[in-house]
Structure formats: structure tokens, C-alpha cells
C-alpha positions as CSV (number, residue, x, y, z in Angstrom):
1,X,-18.3,-7.5,11.5
2,X,-19.1,-10.2,8.9
3,X,-17.6,-13.7,9.2
4,X,-17.6,-16.0,6.2
5,X,-16.5,-19.6,6.3
6,X,-15.7,-21.2,2.9
7,X,-17.0,-24.7,3.5
8,X,-15.3,-25.9,0.2
9,X,-11.9,-24.9,1.6
10,X,-12.3,-25.9,5.3
11,X,-10.5,-29.1,6.3
12,X,-11.8,-29.3,9.9
13,X,-8.5,-28.5,11.6
14,X,-10.5,-26.8,14.5
15,X,-8.1,-24.0,15.1
16,X,-10.9,-21.5,14.9
17,X,-12.9,-23.2,17.6
18,X,-9.8,-23.5,19.8
19,X,-8.9,-19.9,19.3
20,X,-12.4,-18.3,19.7
21,X,-14.7,-20.9,21.2
22,X,-17.2,-18.3,22.0
23,X,-17.8,-17.7,18.3
24,X,-16.8,-20.9,16.4
25,X,-17.6,-24.5,16.8
26,X,-17.4,-27.6,14.6
27,X,-20.4,-29.2,12.9
28,X,-21.3,-32.8,13.0
29,X,-18.8,-33.5,10.1
30,X,-16.0,-31.7,11.9
31,X,-16.0,-28.5,9.8
32,X,-16.0,-25.0,11.1
33,X,-19.3,-23.4,11.9
34,X,-20.5,-20.3,13.7
35,X,-22.3,-20.7,17.0
36,X,-26.0,-19.6,16.8
37,X,-26.3,-15.9,17.6
38,X,-22.6,-15.3,17.0
39,X,-22.7,-14.7,13.3
40,X,-21.4,-11.1,13.8
41,X,-18.6,-12.2,16.1
42,X,-20.4,-10.7,19.1
43,X,-17.5,-8.3,19.7
44,X,-15.0,-11.1,20.4
45,X,-11.4,-9.8,20.1
46,X,-10.3,-13.3,19.1
47,X,-12.3,-13.6,15.8
48,X,-9.5,-12.1,13.6
49,X,-6.9,-14.3,15.4
50,X,-9.1,-17.3,14.7
51,X,-9.2,-16.4,11.0
52,X,-5.4,-16.1,11.0
53,X,-5.0,-19.4,12.8
54,X,-6.9,-21.3,10.0
55,X,-4.3,-23.3,8.1
56,X,-6.2,-23.1,4.8
57,X,-7.5,-19.5,5.1
58,X,-11.1,-20.7,5.0
59,X,-12.3,-17.8,7.3
60,X,-12.8,-14.3,6.1
61,X,-13.6,-11.4,8.5
62,X,-14.7,-8.1,7.1
63,X,-16.3,-5.0,8.6
64,X,-19.9,-4.5,7.8
65,X,-20.8,-1.2,6.1
66,X,-24.0,0.5,7.4
């Protein structure tokens, strides 16, 4: 799984961090960030829900192709 956060779109609502706190956090400026070591979602079932919860659709989740 690949998670992309568009920092130009993110408004810092924090819905991702509330929905999937094991994958997302907020940086010092309040914008969405991935926790270290969680860049691939770490199998969290809530990653896609967190992307859907983003009010400005700043998070994109896609399957990695091997």
C-alpha cells in the first residue's frame, strides 16, 4: 500500500490522525504526516477510512505493484 499526502491541499483538520492514529499524526505546523515506519500503512484497516475522512481529499491510498 502507498499513502500520499498532498501537503498543498491539507488544511490540518486532523481527521486522519483521529481515524487511524497508528499511521497518521500531525506535524509541528498541524498538517497531516505519516508516523515513522508507517509509510506503507502497516496493514492498518483504517487507512482507507482515514483518507475518506479527509475533508479536502488530501490523502491518496493506492496499492503498490510489485
